[in-house]
Every structure is written in C-alpha cells, then in structure tokens.
C-alpha positions in Angstrom: -45.0 -2.7 -42.8 -48.6 -3.7 -43.4 -47.8 -7.2 -42.2 -46.4 -5.8 -39.0 -49.6 -3.9 -38.4 -51.7 -7.0 -39.1 -49.6 -9.0 -36.6 -49.9 -6.3 -34.0 -53.7 -6.1 -34.5 -53.9 -9.9 -34.0 -51.7 -9.6 -30.9 -53.8 -7.0 -29.3 -57.0 -9.0 -30.1 -55.4 -12.0 -28.4 -54.4 -9.9 -25.4 -58.0 -8.5 -25.1 -59.6 -12.0 -25.5 -57.3 -13.4 -22.9 -58.1 -10.6 -20.4 -61.8 -11.1 -21.0 -61.6 -14.9 -20.8 -59.6 -14.7 -17.5 -62.2 -12.3 -16.1 -64.9 -14.8 -17.0 -63.0 -17.6 -15.1 -62.7 -15.3 -12.1 -66.4 -14.5 -12.2 -67.3 -18.2 -12.3 -64.9 -18.9 -9.4 -66.4 -16.1 -7.3 -70.0 -17.1 -8.1 -69.3 -20.6 -7.1 -68.1 -19.3 -3.7 -70.7 -16.5 -3.4 -74.1 -17.6 -4.7 -75.6 -14.1 -4.0 -73.4 -12.7 -6.8 -75.6 -14.3 -9.5 -78.7 -12.7 -8.0 -76.9 -9.3 -7.8 -75.8 -9.6 -11.5 -79.4 -10.3 -12.6 -80.7 -7.3 -10.6 -78.0 -5.1 -12.1 -78.9 -6.2 -15.6 -82.6 -5.7 -15.0 -81.9 -2.2 -13.6 -79.7 -1.4 -16.5 -82.4 -2.3 -19.0 -84.9 -0.2 -17.0 -82.4 2.7 -17.1 -81.9 2.5 -20.8 -85.7 2.3 -21.3 -86.2 5.4 -19.2 -83.5 7.3 -21.1 -85.2 6.3 -24.4 -88.7 6.9 -23.3 -90.5 10.2 -23.9 -92.3 9.7 -20.6 -89.1 9.0 -18.7 -87.9 11.6 -16.3 -84.5 12.6 -15.2 -85.3 11.7 -11.7 -86.3 8.2 -12.7 -83.0 7.8 -14.6 -81.1 9.2 -11.6 -82.9 6.8 -9.2 -82.1 3.8 -11.4 -78.5 4.9 -11.7 -78.2 5.2 -7.9 -79.8 1.8 -7.5 -77.2 0.3 -9.9 -74.4 2.0 -8.0 -75.7 0.5 -4.8 -76.0 -3.0 -6.3 -72.4 -2.7 -7.6 -71.2 -1.5 -4.2 -72.9 -4.5 -2.6 -71.2 -6.8 -5.0 -67.8 -5.3 -4.2 -68.5 -5.6 -0.5 -69.4 -9.3 -0.9 -66.2 -10.0 -2.8 -64.1 -8.3 -0.1 -66.0 -10.2 2.6 -65.1 -13.5 1.0 -61.4 -12.5 0.6 -61.4 -11.4 -3.0 -60.2 -8.0 -4.2 -63.1 -5.5 -4.8 -62.2 -5.4 -8.6 -61.8 -9.2 -8.9 -64.4 -9.5 -11.6 -62.9 -6.7 -13.8 -60.8 -7.6 -16.8 -57.1 -7.0 -16.2 -55.9 -5.4 -19.5 -52.2 -5.0 -20.3 -53.0 -1.4 -21.1 -55.8 0.3 -19.2 -55.9 3.3 -21.6 -57.0 1.3 -24.7 -58.1 -1.9 -22.9 -55.8 -3.9 -25.2 -57.5 -2.6 -28.3 -54.4 -0.7 -29.5 -56.6 2.3 -30.3 -58.2 5.1 -28.3 -61.4 6.8 -29.5 -61.2 10.6 -29.4 -63.6 13.3 -30.5 -61.9 13.2 -33.9 -61.9 9.4 -34.4 -59.5 6.7 -33.4 -55.8 7.1 -32.7 -53.2 4.5 -31.9 -52.5 4.1 -28.2 -49.0 4.7 -27.0 -48.6 1.0 -26.1 -49.4 0.2 -29.7 -46.9 2.7 -31.0 -44.2 1.4 -28.7 -44.7 -2.2 -29.7 -44.9 -1.1 -33.4 -41.5 0.6 -33.1 -40.0 -2.5 -31.3 -41.2 -4.7 -34.2 -39.8 -2.2 -36.8 -36.4 -2.2 -35.0 -36.4 -6.0 -34.8 -37.4 -6.2 -38.5 -34.5 -3.9 -39.5 -32.0 -5.6 -37.1 -31.3 -2.3 -35.3 -31.8 -3.8 -31.8 -29.1 -5.9 -30.2 -30.5 -8.8 -28.2 
C-alpha cells in the first residue's frame, strides 16, 4: 500500500511538473510573438513587490495596498487583452492542470491541514483494484 502511495505521489509530481513546463513553453511562444508581454510581466512583478512591502510596512496604508492591487489587476487585464488580440486564449499563459482543485498536487489544504483530493482518492482506488486483480480489463 505504501508503494502505491509513493507511486501516486510521483505521478502527481510529474503531472504538475508537465503542466508547469507546458505553461513555460506557451509563455515563451507568446512572448516571442508579443514583445510587450515581457514588459508587462516586469511591471507586474515590480508592483507585486511594492504591494508586499506596503503590506509588511508599518507606514503602509490600506489605500496604498488597494491602489497597488488595482494596478496589478489592470496590468493583468492588459496582458489578457494582448493575448486575445494576437489570437491566443486569455488564459493561455496559465498552467493546465489535470485537476483544478488540487492543481495536480493530490492534496488540498484546508483549515485543519491537508486532505487528499478526490482525484487522488479515485486514482488510489483504481491502483488498489488493479493490484488486487478486481478490475477486468
């Protein structure tokens, strides 16, 4: 049973890595066609750093944080508009996980800790059935 869980954990890690790697390939492809995306990404990163600093700073105000948050939203919207204008889907740069609930981690974080995702439980049962020869192929 422990071996099945180890194999499942490896499988989920591979799924997640693949989704992230594919997203990076799509990002490179889009940036090659839309040079402005790189500039927008840099601006979003810089605004994100400023946002975090304002949240951590004793001198930072809620209005500063809200303004930065709105600026980041505006930059993300502009990025999405550019993607669509160049014929890409608006979410083209986002990873495409097999399971959007756990993002291919196999686990979901709740207030009381981590629980296995339903996709993990389903695959675990399938592996158990296969191990015990219950399933007919």
